[in-house]
FIMI-820113 format. One record per residue (C-alpha): x, y, z; residue number from 0; residue in three letters. Coordinates in steps of 0.02 Angstrom, whole numbers, plus 50000, padded with zeros to 5 digits. Example, Ala and Ser with C-alpha at 12.3 -4.5 7.8 and 13.67 -1.06 7.14 Angstrom:
(r (50615, 49775, 50390), 0, "ALA")
(r (50684, 49947, 50357), 1, "SER")
END
This chain:
(r (50000, 50000, 50000), 0, "GLN")
(r (50063, 50175, 49955), 1, "VAL")
(r (49985, 50340, 50002), 2, "GLN")
(r (50027, 50489, 49891), 3, "LEU")
(r (50004, 50676, 49917), 4, "VAL")
(r (50049, 50801, 49781), 5, "GLU")
(r (50094, 50983, 49808), 6, "SER")
(r (50175, 51127, 49717), 7, "GLY")
(r (50044, 51169, 49589), 8, "GLY")
(r (49990, 51346, 49552), 9, "GLY")
(r (49971, 51485, 49424), 10, "LEU")
(r (50120, 51530, 49317), 11, "VAL")
(r (50149, 51628, 49158), 12, "GLN")
(r (50201, 51543, 48998), 13, "ALA")
(r (50388, 51514, 48998), 14, "GLY")
(r (50393, 51498, 49185), 15, "GLY")
(r (50436, 51351, 49297), 16, "SER")
(r (50357, 51249, 49435), 17, "LEU")
(r (50415, 51101, 49537), 18, "ARG")
(r (50286, 50974, 49590), 19, "LEU")
(r (50317, 50863, 49739), 20, "SER")
(r (50239, 50698, 49786), 21, "CYS")
(r (50256, 50638, 49965), 22, "ALA")
(r (50239, 50451, 49983), 23, "ALA")
(r (50210, 50337, 50129), 24, "SER")
(r (50196, 50150, 50139), 25, "GLY")
(r (50310, 50001, 50132), 26, "ARG")
(r (50315, 49978, 49945), 27, "THR")
(r (50361, 50154, 49888), 28, "PHE")
(r (50547, 50121, 49877), 29, "ARG")
(r (50523, 49975, 49759), 30, "THR")
(r (50387, 50057, 49653), 31, "SER")
(r (50399, 50137, 49483), 32, "THR")
(r (50330, 50312, 49503), 33, "MET")
(r (50239, 50411, 49372), 34, "GLY")
(r (50164, 50581, 49341), 35, "TRP")
(r (50004, 50598, 49241), 36, "PHE")
(r (49894, 50746, 49200), 37, "ARG")
(r (49715, 50780, 49151), 38, "GLN")
(r (49656, 50938, 49066), 39, "ALA")
(r (49474, 50993, 49067), 40, "PRO")
(r (49373, 50891, 48944), 41, "GLY")
(r (49519, 50777, 48904), 42, "LYS")
(r (49573, 50604, 48957), 43, "GLU")
(r (49710, 50579, 49082), 44, "ARG")
(r (49880, 50564, 48997), 45, "GLU")
(r (50051, 50501, 49044), 46, "PHE")
(r (50185, 50631, 49077), 47, "VAL")
(r (50339, 50544, 49148), 48, "ALA")
(r (50397, 50395, 49248), 49, "ARG")
(r (50550, 50341, 49347), 50, "ILE")
(r (50605, 50168, 49401), 51, "THR")
(r (50619, 50119, 49584), 52, "TRP")
(r (50805, 50157, 49592), 53, "ASP")
(r (50799, 50313, 49485), 54, "GLY")
(r (50905, 50228, 49355), 55, "GLY")
(r (50785, 50250, 49210), 56, "SER")
(r (50663, 50386, 49160), 57, "THR")
(r (50540, 50405, 49018), 58, "TYR")
(r (50442, 50554, 48956), 59, "TYR")
(r (50296, 50594, 48846), 60, "ALA")
(r (50352, 50679, 48686), 61, "ASN")
(r (50253, 50834, 48732), 62, "SER")
(r (50361, 50868, 48886), 63, "VAL")
(r (50528, 50794, 48836), 64, "LYS")
(r (50668, 50920, 48860), 65, "GLY")
(r (50561, 51031, 48972), 66, "ARG")
(r (50511, 50919, 49118), 67, "PHE")
(r (50623, 50815, 49231), 68, "THR")
(r (50564, 50679, 49349), 69, "ILE")
(r (50669, 50630, 49499), 70, "SER")
(r (50652, 50541, 49665), 71, "ARG")
(r (50733, 50537, 49835), 72, "ASP")
(r (50702, 50369, 49916), 73, "ASN")
(r (50781, 50427, 50079), 74, "THR")
(r (50641, 50557, 50095), 75, "LYS")
(r (50502, 50458, 50009), 76, "ASN")
(r (50481, 50596, 49882), 77, "MET")
(r (50455, 50610, 49695), 78, "VAL")
(r (50474, 50771, 49599), 79, "TYR")
(r (50427, 50843, 49431), 80, "LEU")
(r (50526, 50995, 49379), 81, "GLN")
(r (50432, 51086, 49243), 82, "MET")
(r (50520, 51220, 49141), 83, "ASN")
(r (50467, 51326, 48993), 84, "ASN")
(r (50286, 51295, 49034), 85, "LEU")
(r (50154, 51318, 48900), 86, "LYS")
(r (49967, 51350, 48912), 87, "PRO")
(r (49940, 51172, 48848), 88, "ASP")
(r (50022, 51109, 49007), 89, "ASP")
(r (49872, 51170, 49107), 90, "THR")
(r (49797, 51020, 49196), 91, "ALA")
(r (49777, 50930, 49360), 92, "VAL")
(r (49937, 50833, 49389), 93, "TYR")
(r (49934, 50665, 49477), 94, "TYR")
(r (50070, 50561, 49556), 95, "CYS")
(r (50051, 50372, 49543), 96, "ALA")
(r (50141, 50215, 49599), 97, "ALA")
(r (50161, 50048, 49512), 98, "ALA")
(r (50223, 49916, 49634), 99, "PRO")
(r (50379, 49819, 49587), 100, "PHE")
(r (50344, 49691, 49453), 101, "GLY")
(r (50178, 49770, 49405), 102, "LYS")
(r (50141, 49877, 49253), 103, "THR")
(r (49979, 49949, 49320), 104, "GLU")
(r (49982, 50106, 49426), 105, "TYR")
(r (49886, 50046, 49577), 106, "ALA")
(r (49900, 50197, 49691), 107, "PHE")
(r (49857, 50378, 49651), 108, "TRP")
(r (49865, 50546, 49737), 109, "GLY")
(r (49726, 50674, 49740), 110, "GLN")
(r (49808, 50788, 49612), 111, "GLY")
(r (49873, 50966, 49607), 112, "THR")
(r (49815, 51102, 49487), 113, "GLN")
(r (49938, 51183, 49368), 114, "VAL")
(r (49878, 51332, 49268), 115, "THR")
(r (49987, 51415, 49138), 116, "VAL")
(r (49930, 51584, 49074), 117, "SER")
(r (49978, 51652, 48903), 118, "SER")
END
């Protein structure tokens, strides 16, 4: 079981930066693949980025590649999403999720944090 709480969202102008944080608790966090997803109004939830349990591998959606960076600190049970050069199309609710070791499905989700990028 993993409990997740996101923070760091807010309102920013286009071209600006934000760093989202995801605080995790539970025994399986340190062996879980962690992901960030987002959902814009009227759209389906979409994948943004993921990082393996040891931080050794990351993967990004094409739409954010080169602008966003996912990282984790297993000593603090934290996952981060650094977002630079934000665009209005990045406006969405951002969710942190955990896929337990050996599983491909994200079984645990946070409540989300709103990111709004103004033009």
